[in-house]
N, C-alpha and C positions, 0 to 999 in steps of 0.2 A: 582482526577480531575473531574469536570463536563464538558460536551461537550460544554457548553456555556461560559465557563470561557475564558477570553481573555488576562489576564495579562501575559506578557512575552511569548505570544503564538508564536510558530514558523510558524503556519499556522492558518489563520482566514478566515472563509467563513461567510459572513454577508448577510443574506436575499437573497441568490442567487436563481434565476430561470434561467434554461438553458435547451437547447434541440437542436433539429435538424429541419431545414426547417421552423422555426417559431413555432414549436410545442413543448411545454415544456415537458421535461422528468424528471426534478426535479423542485420542487417549494418551495420557501421560506426556503432554506437550510441554517442552521446555524451550524458551526463547529468551534471548537478551540482545537488545539493540541499543547502542550508545548514541549520543548526539552526533550528528554529522555522518552517520553510517547508514547504508542501505542493505537490507536483508531481502533477498529474493526467495519467495515461496514458490516452489515448482511442484508439478505433479499432474496426473491425469484428472479429468472430471470426476468429482465424487471423492477426491482424496482427502478433503477436509480443509482446503485452503480458505475458502470463504467463511467457513465456520470458525476458523482461527481468528480471522479479522473481526467477525461479529462479536466474538468473545472478548477480544482486546478492546473494542470500543464500548462494551457494556450492553450490547443488544441481546446477548445470551449470558445467562448466569452459569458459571461452571458447576458441574456436578461434584467435582473435587478439584483441589489445587487453588491457585490464586493468580490474579493479574494485578500488577502494579504499574502505574505510569507516572513519571515525573516525581517519584518518591512516595506516592500515596496509592492506596488500593483503588482500583477502578470502581466507579459508582454504578449502581444499577440504572441510573437515569442518563441516557445518552447525552442530553443537553448539558448536564453538569460536566461531563467529561470533555465535551466540545469547548465549553468556556475555559476549562483548564488547559486546553491545547492539544486534545486528542481528536483528530479529524479523520473521517472515513470518506473516501471517494468511491461510491458504489459502482457496480458493474453497469448499471443503467445510467450512470453519469450524474443523475440528480439535477438536471437543468430544466428550466421552464420553457417549453418549446414555443409558446405563444408570445413570450416576452422577448424584447431585444437583448442583445449582448450587454448593452449598458445597463438595462434594468436588472438582468441577472446578477451583474457585478455589484450593483447598488444594493440589492437585497442581501448579498453576502457580506458586504463590508461592515466592520464594526469599528466604532470610534476608538481612536488611539492605536489601532492595529496596523498591519502592513499597508503602506500607501498603494494607491492604484497605479501610480507611475512605476513604482518598484515591481509590482506584479506584472505589468505589461512589458517591462524590460525582459522578462522571461518568455513572454508570449507576444512578441511585437506584431504578429499578423492580426491579432485581435483589434489593434488600433484602427484598422481600416474597416472593421466589421461592427463597430459599436452600435450602429443604427439598424442592423439586420436582425430579423427575428431568428431566434435560435433554431426553429424548425427548418430553416432554409440553409443552415450550415452543413458542411460535410461532416462525416463522422470524426475525422481528425480535428476539425475546428471545434466541434462540440466537446471533444476530450480536452482540448486546450482550455476551453471555457470552464469545464468542470474542475480542472486543476487550478486555474486562476481563482475561481470562487473559493476553493479550499485554502489557497495561499493567503487570501485576504483575511481569513480568520486567524492568521498568525499561529499556525500549529507548531507544536514542538515535536509531536509524533504524528506522522501522516501515514495512513493506511490506504493503499490504492489497490482496488480489486479489478483484475482483468482489464488493465488499461488498453490493451490492444484488441479487445473484443470488437469484431466487425471492421477493423481497420486494415488497410493495405500495409504490407511490410514496410514500404517506404515511409509511411506516416509514423509507424512505430519507431523507425530508425531516427526520426527527427525528434520525437517526444522523449525517448529514454535519456539522451544526453542532457535534456532540460531538467529531468528529475535529479540527475547527478549534480548539476549546477545548483539546484535548489538546496539539496542536502549540504553541499559545501558552503554556499553563500549564507545560509540561514542556520547552520549548525543543527540541522533537523534530522531526527531519526525517521527513516522511511522503511515501511514494510510493503513490498511490491509483489502482488500475485501476477504472474506472467506466464504465458504459454510459449513465447519465443525464447527458448532456453539460451541460445548463444547471445542474443541481444541483452537479455537480463543479466547474464554473467559478465558481460562486458562493462556494465556500469555499477554492479553490486560489489559490496565488500565481502559478504558472506551469503551462503545459500543453503536452503534445506529442501530436500525432495520428500514429499509426503506420499504415502501409499496406504490406502484403506485406513486413514485416520491416524497413522503413526509415522514417525520420522524414520524414513528408510536410509537417508544419507544426509550428512551435514558437514560442511567444511568451509574454508575460505573460497570465495569465487575464483580466485587465481588458481587454487588447487584443482577445482572442478573443471575449469577450462582446459586444464592439462590432462584430465582424466574423464573424458566424455563417455568412455565405455561403462564406467561405474555409474555415471549419471543416468545413462539410458537403461541400465539394468535396474537401478532403484526405481526409475520412473515406471517401469513395467512390472515391478515386483519379481524380478529374476535374480538368481544368485549372482553375487559379484564375481567378475572374471578375474 
C-alpha cells in the first residue's frame, strides 16, 4: 500500500489542515489506510501525530480538507464515529483505575459486538487479572486492557496514540505483534503513533514521518526498514542523504 492510495480505503484524509485556536498543527495531510493494513505515524514530539488522530476521530474539526471513514464523512461528534466503528485509544489509555479489569471490560462491551472470549484470545494475560483493580496493573497490563476495551467496540478503524508511552521496550515488543494479529484477524485498519521506529516498522504496512506538522517522508514500511538514514533525516528535519 502507498499512503496516498484511496481505493477501498477505510480511512481517507484529504488535504487536511487542523490545529488549535486557529493555529495549524498539521498542514495538507493526506492519508489512506485500507482494511487490514497498519499505518505507522512517526516523528518527534510536536510533529502533529496526535493532532492527526484527533482529527481522524472527530475531536478536531479541520480548517481545510476532509476526513472520511468507512465511506462517509467523519462526524463532529466523537460518539457517532465510535458507533460507526472509528475508535481511538488515547495516550492516557482511558481506563478506570478504581475499577477491576472485568468492570472496565464490561463497560466497554456493546451488545452484538466482538465477544469477550475473542478479545481475551488476543490478551490472554488479562484472564488471570479480571478481579484486579486497574490501578494495580503494570503499565503493560493497562495498555493491554486499553486495547481490549477498544476491541470490544468492534472497530473498523482503530487509532492508537503512543502505545509504548511509559512502557519498557520488552512490553512493547509483546504488544506490537498483537496489533498486527488484530489487523489481520479482524480486517481492521489501524493507525499507530509510535516512538519505537524499528518495532513500528516491523509490523506496519506503511509509514509516514511527520515533522513540524507536515509529511516529511512516506513509503512502505519495508522500504523504510531498508532506508533508515532517510527515516532519521526526516525525523529530525534534515536533508535526505
